[in-house]
N, CA, C and O atoms as a GROMACS GRO file, in nm:
protein
  456
    1UNK      N    1  -0.860   0.356   0.518
    1UNK     CA    2  -0.820   0.285   0.397
    1UNK      C    3  -0.762   0.149   0.437
    1UNK      O    4  -0.687   0.138   0.535
    2UNK      N    5  -0.797   0.047   0.361
    2UNK     CA    6  -0.742  -0.087   0.384
    2UNK      C    7  -0.673  -0.133   0.256
    2UNK      O    8  -0.697  -0.080   0.148
    3UNK      N    9  -0.587  -0.234   0.271
    3UNK     CA   10  -0.520  -0.290   0.153
    3UNK      C   11  -0.514  -0.441   0.167
    3UNK      O   12  -0.515  -0.495   0.277
    4UNK      N   13  -0.508  -0.507   0.052
    4UNK     CA   14  -0.494  -0.653   0.050
    4UNK      C   15  -0.428  -0.696  -0.080
    4UNK      O   16  -0.438  -0.629  -0.182
    5UNK      N   17  -0.360  -0.810  -0.073
    5UNK     CA   18  -0.301  -0.868  -0.193
    5UNK      C   19  -0.411  -0.935  -0.273
    5UNK      O   20  -0.490  -1.012  -0.218
    6UNK      N   21  -0.416  -0.906  -0.401
    6UNK     CA   22  -0.522  -0.961  -0.483
    6UNK      C   23  -0.484  -0.949  -0.630
    6UNK      O   24  -0.370  -0.914  -0.663
    7UNK      N   25  -0.579  -0.977  -0.716
    7UNK     CA   26  -0.559  -0.959  -0.860
    7UNK      C   27  -0.692  -0.920  -0.922
    7UNK      O   28  -0.799  -0.946  -0.865
    8UNK      N   29  -0.686  -0.860  -1.038
    8UNK     CA   30  -0.806  -0.822  -1.112
    8UNK      C   31  -0.767  -0.813  -1.258
    8UNK      O   32  -0.649  -0.801  -1.292
    9UNK      N   33  -0.867  -0.821  -1.344
    9UNK     CA   34  -0.836  -0.811  -1.486
    9UNK      C   35  -0.928  -0.713  -1.556
    9UNK      O   36  -1.037  -0.682  -1.509
   10UNK      N   37  -0.881  -0.665  -1.669
   10UNK     CA   38  -0.953  -0.567  -1.748
   10UNK      C   39  -0.858  -0.510  -1.852
   10UNK      O   40  -0.753  -0.567  -1.880
   11UNK      N   41  -0.895  -0.397  -1.908
   11UNK     CA   42  -0.812  -0.334  -2.010
   11UNK      C   43  -0.719  -0.232  -1.946
   11UNK      O   44  -0.762  -0.150  -1.865
   12UNK      N   45  -0.592  -0.237  -1.984
   12UNK     CA   46  -0.494  -0.142  -1.935
   12UNK      C   47  -0.505  -0.013  -2.016
   12UNK      O   48  -0.497  -0.015  -2.138
   13UNK      N   49  -0.524   0.097  -1.946
   13UNK     CA   50  -0.540   0.227  -2.010
   13UNK      C   51  -0.437   0.325  -1.956
   13UNK      O   52  -0.375   0.299  -1.852
   14UNK      N   53  -0.419   0.436  -2.025
   14UNK     CA   54  -0.326   0.540  -1.980
   14UNK      C   55  -0.390   0.676  -2.010
   14UNK      O   56  -0.447   0.697  -2.116
   15UNK      N   57  -0.378   0.766  -1.913
   15UNK     CA   58  -0.419   0.904  -1.935
   15UNK      C   59  -0.311   0.996  -1.877
   15UNK      O   60  -0.202   0.949  -1.845
   16UNK      N   61  -0.340   1.123  -1.863
   16UNK     CA   62  -0.240   1.219  -1.813
   16UNK      C   63  -0.195   1.188  -1.671
   16UNK      O   64  -0.086   1.228  -1.631
   17UNK      N   65  -0.278   1.119  -1.595
   17UNK     CA   66  -0.244   1.086  -1.456
   17UNK      C   67  -0.165   0.956  -1.442
   17UNK      O   68  -0.117   0.925  -1.334
   18UNK      N   69  -0.151   0.880  -1.549
   18UNK     CA   70  -0.078   0.754  -1.544
   18UNK      C   71  -0.161   0.637  -1.593
   18UNK      O   72  -0.256   0.655  -1.669
   19UNK      N   73  -0.124   0.518  -1.550
   19UNK     CA   74  -0.192   0.396  -1.593
   19UNK      C   75  -0.310   0.366  -1.502
   19UNK      O   76  -0.311   0.401  -1.384
   20UNK      N   77  -0.410   0.301  -1.561
   20UNK     CA   78  -0.522   0.252  -1.480
   20UNK      C   79  -0.581   0.129  -1.547
   20UNK      O   80  -0.566   0.107  -1.667
   21UNK      N   81  -0.649   0.049  -1.466
   21UNK     CA   82  -0.718  -0.069  -1.515
   21UNK      C   83  -0.864  -0.033  -1.536
   21UNK      O   84  -0.926   0.030  -1.449
   22UNK      N   85  -0.918  -0.072  -1.649
   22UNK     CA   86  -1.060  -0.055  -1.680
   22UNK      C   87  -1.124  -0.193  -1.669
   22UNK      O   88  -1.131  -0.266  -1.767
   23UNK      N   89  -1.170  -0.230  -1.547
   23UNK     CA   90  -1.223  -0.365  -1.527
   23UNK      C   91  -1.356  -0.386  -1.600
   23UNK      O   92  -1.430  -0.292  -1.626
   24UNK      N   93  -1.384  -0.512  -1.632
   24UNK     CA   94  -1.510  -0.547  -1.697
   24UNK      C   95  -1.626  -0.532  -1.598
   24UNK      O   96  -1.731  -0.480  -1.634
   25UNK      N   97  -1.606  -0.576  -1.474
   25UNK     CA   98  -1.707  -0.564  -1.368
   25UNK      C   99  -1.641  -0.504  -1.245
   25UNK      O  100  -1.519  -0.504  -1.231
   26UNK      N  101  -1.723  -0.453  -1.156
   26UNK     CA  102  -1.670  -0.401  -1.030
   26UNK      C  103  -1.639  -0.253  -1.039
   26UNK      O  104  -1.722  -0.172  -1.080
   27UNK      N  105  -1.518  -0.219  -1.000
   27UNK     CA  106  -1.476  -0.078  -0.997
   27UNK      C  107  -1.485  -0.016  -1.136
   27UNK      O  108  -1.466  -0.083  -1.237
   28UNK      N  109  -1.512   0.113  -1.138
   28UNK     CA  110  -1.516   0.184  -1.266
   28UNK      C  111  -1.374   0.201  -1.322
   28UNK      O  112  -1.353   0.202  -1.443
   29UNK      N  113  -1.278   0.214  -1.230
   29UNK     CA  114  -1.139   0.238  -1.268
   29UNK      C  115  -1.052   0.205  -1.148
   29UNK      O  116  -1.090   0.232  -1.034
   30UNK      N  117  -0.934   0.146  -1.173
   30UNK     CA  118  -0.837   0.119  -1.067
   30UNK      C  119  -0.705   0.183  -1.110
   30UNK      O  120  -0.641   0.137  -1.205
   31UNK      N  121  -0.665   0.288  -1.041
   31UNK     CA  122  -0.538   0.354  -1.071
   31UNK      C  123  -0.424   0.259  -1.038
   31UNK      O  124  -0.428   0.187  -0.938
   32UNK      N  125  -0.321   0.258  -1.122
   32UNK     CA  126  -0.210   0.164  -1.108
   32UNK      C  127  -0.079   0.237  -1.078
   32UNK      O  128  -0.036   0.324  -1.154
   33UNK      N  129  -0.017   0.200  -0.968
   33UNK     CA  130   0.118   0.246  -0.937
   33UNK      C  131   0.215   0.140  -0.984
   33UNK      O  132   0.207   0.024  -0.942
   34UNK      N  133   0.308   0.178  -1.072
   34UNK     CA  134   0.406   0.084  -1.126
   34UNK      C  135   0.544   0.142  -1.098
   34UNK      O  136   0.583   0.244  -1.155
   35UNK      N  137   0.618   0.076  -1.008
   35UNK     CA  138   0.749   0.127  -0.970
   35UNK      C  139   0.864   0.048  -1.032
   35UNK      O  140   0.975   0.100  -1.043
   36UNK      N  141   0.839  -0.076  -1.071
   36UNK     CA  142   0.942  -0.159  -1.130
   36UNK      C  143   0.962  -0.120  -1.277
   36UNK      O  144   0.865  -0.112  -1.352
   37UNK      N  145   1.086  -0.095  -1.316
   37UNK     CA  146   1.116  -0.047  -1.452
   37UNK      C  147   1.071  -0.147  -1.559
   37UNK      O  148   1.015  -0.106  -1.660
   38UNK      N  149   1.094  -0.276  -1.538
   38UNK     CA  150   1.054  -0.374  -1.638
   38UNK      C  151   0.902  -0.382  -1.651
   38UNK      O  152   0.849  -0.400  -1.760
   39UNK      N  153   0.831  -0.368  -1.538
   39UNK     CA  154   0.684  -0.366  -1.543
   39UNK      C  155   0.634  -0.241  -1.615
   39UNK      O  156   0.536  -0.246  -1.690
   40UNK      N  157   0.702  -0.130  -1.592
   40UNK     CA  158   0.664  -0.005  -1.658
   40UNK      C  159   0.681  -0.017  -1.809
   40UNK      O  160   0.594   0.026  -1.885
   41UNK      N  161   0.791  -0.076  -1.853
   41UNK     CA  162   0.813  -0.096  -1.997
   41UNK      C  163   0.708  -0.188  -2.056
   41UNK      O  164   0.658  -0.165  -2.166
   42UNK      N  165   0.674  -0.294  -1.982
   42UNK     CA  166   0.571  -0.388  -2.026
   42UNK      C  167   0.436  -0.317  -2.036
   42UNK      O  168   0.361  -0.338  -2.132
   43UNK      N  169   0.405  -0.233  -1.938
   43UNK     CA  170   0.278  -0.158  -1.940
   43UNK      C  171   0.272  -0.064  -2.059
   43UNK      O  172   0.169  -0.056  -2.126
   44UNK      N  173   0.380   0.006  -2.086
   44UNK     CA  174   0.384   0.101  -2.198
   44UNK      C  175   0.355   0.029  -2.330
   44UNK      O  176   0.282   0.081  -2.415
   45UNK      N  177   0.412  -0.090  -2.347
   45UNK     CA  178   0.395  -0.166  -2.471
   45UNK      C  179   0.255  -0.225  -2.485
   45UNK      O  180   0.214  -0.261  -2.596
   46UNK      N  181   0.181  -0.235  -2.374
   46UNK     CA  182   0.055  -0.308  -2.378
   46UNK      C  183  -0.067  -0.225  -2.339
   46UNK      O  184  -0.168  -0.281  -2.295
   47UNK      N  185  -0.059  -0.094  -2.353
   47UNK     CA  186  -0.176  -0.010  -2.328
   47UNK      C  187  -0.287  -0.052  -2.426
   47UNK      O  188  -0.262  -0.068  -2.545
   48UNK      N  189  -0.406  -0.069  -2.375
   48UNK     CA  190  -0.520  -0.111  -2.457
   48UNK      C  191  -0.542  -0.261  -2.458
   48UNK      O  192  -0.644  -0.308  -2.508
   49UNK      N  193  -0.447  -0.337  -2.404
   49UNK     CA  194  -0.459  -0.483  -2.402
   49UNK      C  195  -0.536  -0.530  -2.278
   49UNK      O  196  -0.544  -0.460  -2.177
   50UNK      N  197  -0.592  -0.649  -2.290
   50UNK     CA  198  -0.658  -0.712  -2.176
   50UNK      C  199  -0.550  -0.774  -2.089
   50UNK      O  200  -0.468  -0.853  -2.137
   51UNK      N  201  -0.548  -0.739  -1.960
   51UNK     CA  202  -0.440  -0.781  -1.870
   51UNK      C  203  -0.497  -0.829  -1.737
   51UNK      O  204  -0.613  -0.805  -1.705
   52UNK      N  205  -0.413  -0.896  -1.662
   52UNK     CA  206  -0.440  -0.926  -1.522
   52UNK      C  207  -0.332  -0.858  -1.441
   52UNK      O  208  -0.213  -0.875  -1.468
   53UNK      N  209  -0.373  -0.782  -1.340
   53UNK     CA  210  -0.277  -0.717  -1.252
   53UNK      C  211  -0.279  -0.786  -1.117
   53UNK      O  212  -0.385  -0.826  -1.068
   54UNK      N  213  -0.162  -0.800  -1.058
   54UNK     CA  214  -0.147  -0.859  -0.925
   54UNK      C  215  -0.074  -0.757  -0.839
   54UNK      O  216   0.014  -0.686  -0.887
   55UNK      N  217  -0.111  -0.750  -0.712
   55UNK     CA  218  -0.041  -0.658  -0.623
   55UNK      C  219  -0.124  -0.620  -0.503
   55UNK      O  220  -0.218  -0.690  -0.465
   56UNK      N  221  -0.086  -0.508  -0.442
   56UNK     CA  222  -0.158  -0.455  -0.325
   56UNK      C  223  -0.271  -0.366  -0.373
   56UNK      O  224  -0.249  -0.263  -0.437
   57UNK      N  225  -0.392  -0.406  -0.341
   57UNK     CA  226  -0.511  -0.328  -0.378
   57UNK      C  227  -0.555  -0.246  -0.258
   57UNK      O  228  -0.558  -0.295  -0.146
   58UNK      N  229  -0.589  -0.121  -0.284
   58UNK     CA  230  -0.628  -0.027  -0.179
   58UNK      C  231  -0.777   0.004  -0.189
   58UNK      O  232  -0.830   0.030  -0.296
   59UNK      N  233  -0.843  -0.001  -0.073
   59UNK     CA  234  -0.987   0.022  -0.064
   59UNK      C  235  -1.015   0.139   0.030
   59UNK      O  236  -0.954   0.151   0.136
   60UNK      N  237  -1.107   0.225  -0.010
   60UNK     CA  238  -1.154   0.329   0.081
   60UNK      C  239  -1.251   0.265   0.179
   60UNK      O  240  -1.313   0.162   0.150
   61UNK      N  241  -1.263   0.324   0.294
   61UNK     CA  242  -1.350   0.271   0.399
   61UNK      C  243  -1.492   0.252   0.343
   61UNK      O  244  -1.550   0.341   0.282
   62UNK      N  245  -1.546   0.133   0.367
   62UNK     CA  246  -1.682   0.094   0.328
   62UNK      C  247  -1.703   0.078   0.177
   62UNK      O  248  -1.817   0.064   0.134
   63UNK      N  249  -1.597   0.081   0.096
   63UNK     CA  250  -1.611   0.056  -0.048
   63UNK      C  251  -1.590  -0.091  -0.078
   63UNK      O  252  -1.504  -0.156  -0.018
   64UNK      N  253  -1.667  -0.143  -0.172
   64UNK     CA  254  -1.655  -0.284  -0.212
   64UNK      C  255  -1.541  -0.307  -0.310
   64UNK      O  256  -1.484  -0.416  -0.316
   65UNK      N  257  -1.509  -0.205  -0.386
   65UNK     CA  258  -1.412  -0.221  -0.493
   65UNK      C  259  -1.289  -0.134  -0.469
   65UNK      O  260  -1.300  -0.027  -0.410
   66UNK      N  261  -1.173  -0.181  -0.513
   66UNK     CA  262  -1.050  -0.104  -0.492
   66UNK      C  263  -1.047   0.020  -0.582
   66UNK      O  264  -1.112   0.025  -0.686
   67UNK      N  265  -0.970   0.119  -0.539
   67UNK     CA  266  -0.953   0.238  -0.622
   67UNK      C  267  -0.811   0.249  -0.675
   67UNK      O  268  -0.784   0.328  -0.766
   68UNK      N  269  -0.718   0.169  -0.616
   68UNK     CA  270  -0.578   0.179  -0.656
   68UNK      C  271  -0.510   0.044  -0.635
   68UNK      O  272  -0.550  -0.035  -0.550
   69UNK      N  273  -0.405   0.019  -0.715
   69UNK     CA  274  -0.324  -0.102  -0.700
   69UNK      C  275  -0.178  -0.066  -0.719
   69UNK      O  276  -0.140   0.003  -0.814
   70UNK      N  277  -0.097  -0.116  -0.629
   70UNK     CA  278   0.049  -0.109  -0.647
   70UNK      C  279   0.087  -0.242  -0.712
   70UNK      O  280   0.090  -0.345  -0.645
   71UNK      N  281   0.116  -0.239  -0.839
   71UNK     CA  282   0.134  -0.361  -0.918
   71UNK      C  283   0.268  -0.428  -0.890
   71UNK      O  284   0.373  -0.364  -0.891
   72UNK      N  285   0.261  -0.560  -0.863
   72UNK     CA  286   0.382  -0.640  -0.847
   72UNK      C  287   0.401  -0.735  -0.964
   72UNK      O  288   0.511  -0.786  -0.987
   73UNK      N  289   0.292  -0.760  -1.039
   73UNK     CA  290   0.300  -0.848  -1.156
   73UNK      C  291   0.195  -0.803  -1.257
   73UNK      O  292   0.082  -0.770  -1.220
   74UNK      N  293   0.233  -0.803  -1.383
   74UNK     CA  294   0.143  -0.765  -1.492
   74UNK      C  295   0.142  -0.878  -1.593
   74UNK      O  296   0.245  -0.911  -1.653
   75UNK      N  297   0.026  -0.938  -1.610
   75UNK     CA  298   0.010  -1.052  -1.699
   75UNK      C  299  -0.068  -1.008  -1.823
   75UNK      O  300  -0.180  -0.958  -1.811
   76UNK      N  301  -0.011  -1.024  -1.940
   76UNK     CA  302  -0.077  -0.985  -2.064
   76UNK      C  303  -0.156  -1.106  -2.115
   76UNK      O  304  -0.099  -1.213  -2.137
   77UNK      N  305  -0.285  -1.089  -2.134
   77UNK     CA  306  -0.370  -1.197  -2.182
   77UNK      C  307  -0.368  -1.201  -2.335
   77UNK      O  308  -0.357  -1.096  -2.399
   78UNK      N  309  -0.380  -1.320  -2.393
   78UNK     CA  310  -0.378  -1.328  -2.539
   78UNK      C  311  -0.500  -1.261  -2.600
   78UNK      O  312  -0.609  -1.261  -2.541
   79UNK      N  313  -0.482  -1.204  -2.717
   79UNK     CA  314  -0.591  -1.144  -2.790
   79UNK      C  315  -0.690  -1.252  -2.830
   79UNK      O  316  -0.650  -1.361  -2.871
   80UNK      N  317  -0.820  -1.224  -2.818
   80UNK     CA  318  -0.923  -1.324  -2.848
   80UNK      C  319  -0.912  -1.381  -2.988
   80UNK      O  320  -0.944  -1.498  -3.010
   81UNK      N  321  -0.868  -1.300  -3.083
   81UNK     CA  322  -0.865  -1.350  -3.221
   81UNK      C  323  -0.761  -1.460  -3.241
   81UNK      O  324  -0.765  -1.531  -3.341
   82UNK      N  325  -0.667  -1.475  -3.146
   82UNK     CA  326  -0.566  -1.580  -3.157
   82UNK      C  327  -0.600  -1.704  -3.075
   82UNK      O  328  -0.526  -1.802  -3.079
   83UNK      N  329  -0.712  -1.701  -3.002
   83UNK     CA  330  -0.751  -1.815  -2.921
   83UNK      C  331  -0.836  -1.910  -3.005
   83UNK      O  332  -0.907  -1.866  -3.095
   84UNK      N  333  -0.829  -2.041  -2.977
   84UNK     CA  334  -0.910  -2.135  -3.054
   84UNK      C  335  -1.058  -2.118  -3.023
   84UNK      O  336  -1.097  -2.082  -2.912
   85UNK      N  337  -1.140  -2.144  -3.123
   85UNK     CA  338  -1.285  -2.142  -3.105
   85UNK      C  339  -1.331  -2.284  -3.072
   85UNK      O  340  -1.251  -2.378  -3.080
   86UNK      N  341  -1.456  -2.300  -3.035
   86UNK     CA  342  -1.510  -2.434  -3.011
   86UNK      C  343  -1.499  -2.518  -3.138
   86UNK      O  344  -1.473  -2.638  -3.132
   87UNK      N  345  -1.520  -2.456  -3.253
   87UNK     CA  346  -1.508  -2.528  -3.379
   87UNK      C  347  -1.366  -2.581  -3.398
   87UNK      O  348  -1.348  -2.694  -3.444
   88UNK      N  349  -1.265  -2.502  -3.362
   88UNK     CA  350  -1.126  -2.544  -3.374
   88UNK      C  351  -1.097  -2.666  -3.287
   88UNK      O  352  -1.012  -2.748  -3.321
   89UNK      N  353  -1.167  -2.678  -3.174
   89UNK     CA  354  -1.142  -2.788  -3.081
   89UNK      C  355  -1.215  -2.916  -3.118
   89UNK      O  356  -1.185  -3.023  -3.064
   90UNK      N  357  -1.310  -2.907  -3.211
   90UNK     CA  358  -1.386  -3.024  -3.251
   90UNK      C  359  -1.294  -3.132  -3.307
   90UNK      O  360  -1.216  -3.107  -3.399
   91UNK      N  361  -1.302  -3.251  -3.250
   91UNK     CA  362  -1.223  -3.364  -3.297
   91UNK      C  363  -1.082  -3.370  -3.244
   91UNK      O  364  -1.006  -3.458  -3.286
   92UNK      N  365  -1.044  -3.283  -3.154
   92UNK     CA  366  -0.908  -3.283  -3.100
   92UNK      C  367  -0.882  -3.411  -3.022
   92UNK      O  368  -0.773  -3.468  -3.032
   93UNK      N  369  -0.979  -3.456  -2.944
   93UNK     CA  370  -0.964  -3.580  -2.867
   93UNK      C  371  -1.044  -3.688  -2.939
   93UNK      O  372  -1.167  -3.686  -2.937
   94UNK      N  373  -0.975  -3.779  -3.002
   94UNK     CA  374  -1.039  -3.886  -3.079
   94UNK      C  375  -1.115  -3.980  -2.984
   94UNK      O  376  -1.074  -4.002  -2.870
   95UNK      N  377  -1.225  -4.036  -3.035
   95UNK     CA  378  -1.309  -4.130  -2.960
   95UNK      C  379  -1.360  -4.072  -2.829
   95UNK      O  380  -1.378  -4.146  -2.732
   96UNK      N  381  -1.384  -3.943  -2.824
   96UNK     CA  382  -1.433  -3.880  -2.702
   96UNK      C  383  -1.583  -3.868  -2.710
   96UNK      O  384  -1.632  -3.823  -2.814
   97UNK      N  385  -1.658  -3.903  -2.613
   97UNK     CA  386  -1.627  -3.968  -2.486
   97UNK      C  387  -1.643  -4.119  -2.489
   97UNK      O  388  -1.695  -4.178  -2.394
   98UNK      N  389  -1.600  -4.180  -2.596
   98UNK     CA  390  -1.595  -4.326  -2.612
   98UNK      C  391  -1.733  -4.391  -2.599
   98UNK      O  392  -1.749  -4.492  -2.532
   99UNK      N  393  -1.831  -4.331  -2.665
   99UNK     CA  394  -1.964  -4.390  -2.671
   99UNK      C  395  -2.049  -4.370  -2.547
   99UNK      O  396  -2.160  -4.423  -2.540
  100UNK      N  397  -2.001  -4.296  -2.449
  100UNK     CA  398  -2.079  -4.273  -2.328
  100UNK      C  399  -2.182  -4.163  -2.350
  100UNK      O  400  -2.160  -4.071  -2.430
  101UNK      N  401  -2.294  -4.173  -2.279
  101UNK     CA  402  -2.388  -4.061  -2.280
  101UNK      C  403  -2.327  -3.951  -2.195
  101UNK      O  404  -2.231  -3.974  -2.120
  102UNK      N  405  -2.380  -3.831  -2.205
  102UNK     CA  406  -2.327  -3.720  -2.125
  102UNK      C  407  -2.341  -3.749  -1.976
  102UNK      O  408  -2.254  -3.713  -1.897
  103UNK      N  409  -2.452  -3.815  -1.937
  103UNK     CA  410  -2.472  -3.848  -1.796
  103UNK      C  411  -2.366  -3.948  -1.747
  103UNK      O  412  -2.310  -3.932  -1.638
  104UNK      N  413  -2.338  -4.049  -1.829
  104UNK     CA  414  -2.237  -4.149  -1.791
  104UNK      C  415  -2.099  -4.086  -1.783
  104UNK      O  416  -2.020  -4.116  -1.693
  105UNK      N  417  -2.070  -3.999  -1.878
  105UNK     CA  418  -1.940  -3.933  -1.880
  105UNK      C  419  -1.920  -3.850  -1.753
  105UNK      O  420  -1.815  -3.859  -1.689
  106UNK      N  421  -2.019  -3.770  -1.717
  106UNK     CA  422  -2.009  -3.687  -1.596
  106UNK      C  423  -2.002  -3.774  -1.472
  106UNK      O  424  -1.925  -3.746  -1.381
  107UNK      N  425  -2.082  -3.880  -1.469
  107UNK     CA  426  -2.078  -3.971  -1.354
  107UNK      C  427  -1.939  -4.032  -1.339
  107UNK      O  428  -1.887  -4.042  -1.227
  108UNK      N  429  -1.877  -4.074  -1.449
  108UNK     CA  430  -1.742  -4.130  -1.444
  108UNK      C  431  -1.640  -4.026  -1.396
  108UNK      O  432  -1.549  -4.059  -1.321
  109UNK      N  433  -1.657  -3.902  -1.440
  109UNK     CA  434  -1.566  -3.797  -1.393
  109UNK      C  435  -1.580  -3.779  -1.243
  109UNK      O  436  -1.481  -3.763  -1.172
  110UNK      N  437  -1.704  -3.781  -1.194
  110UNK     CA  438  -1.727  -3.765  -1.050
  110UNK      C  439  -1.668  -3.880  -0.971
  110UNK      O  440  -1.621  -3.863  -0.859
  111UNK      N  441  -1.671  -3.998  -1.032
  111UNK     CA  442  -1.618  -4.117  -0.964
  111UNK      C  443  -1.469  -4.137  -0.992
  111UNK      O  444  -1.414  -4.242  -0.957
  112UNK      N  445  -1.404  -4.040  -1.055
  112UNK     CA  446  -1.261  -4.044  -1.088
  112UNK      C  447  -1.223  -4.161  -1.176
  112UNK      O  448  -1.114  -4.217  -1.162
  113UNK      N  449  -1.312  -4.198  -1.265
  113UNK     CA  450  -1.283  -4.309  -1.355
  113UNK      C  451  -1.240  -4.261  -1.492
  113UNK      O  452  -1.206  -4.343  -1.577
  114UNK      N  453  -1.239  -4.132  -1.515
  114UNK     CA  454  -1.206  -4.080  -1.647
  114UNK      C  455  -1.059  -4.071  -1.665
  114UNK      O  456  -1.012  -4.029  -1.771
   0.00000   0.00000   0.00000
């Protein structure tokens, strides 16, 4: 077994065995060890939410994906329904991109002129 500091995101779930991460890609499930009381309280309040976990990830020999994480930080991601859509962002920056074609705009960004 090997371990490394890393992070992953997915939905925080709970069953009879404790908390686990249900990642969008990669591992089918990552069991979560939570020893810090404040993190445990945060986890309890946010079961079912999309989260990012940070900590020590444990891998079985020759496995690509971790099977367990000892969590040192739990980040709760905002619910999608509260995030702005592309339509909401339309017109936020006035005079953008100031009459430039998309090619000119990208070229200026590459040349650090933006």
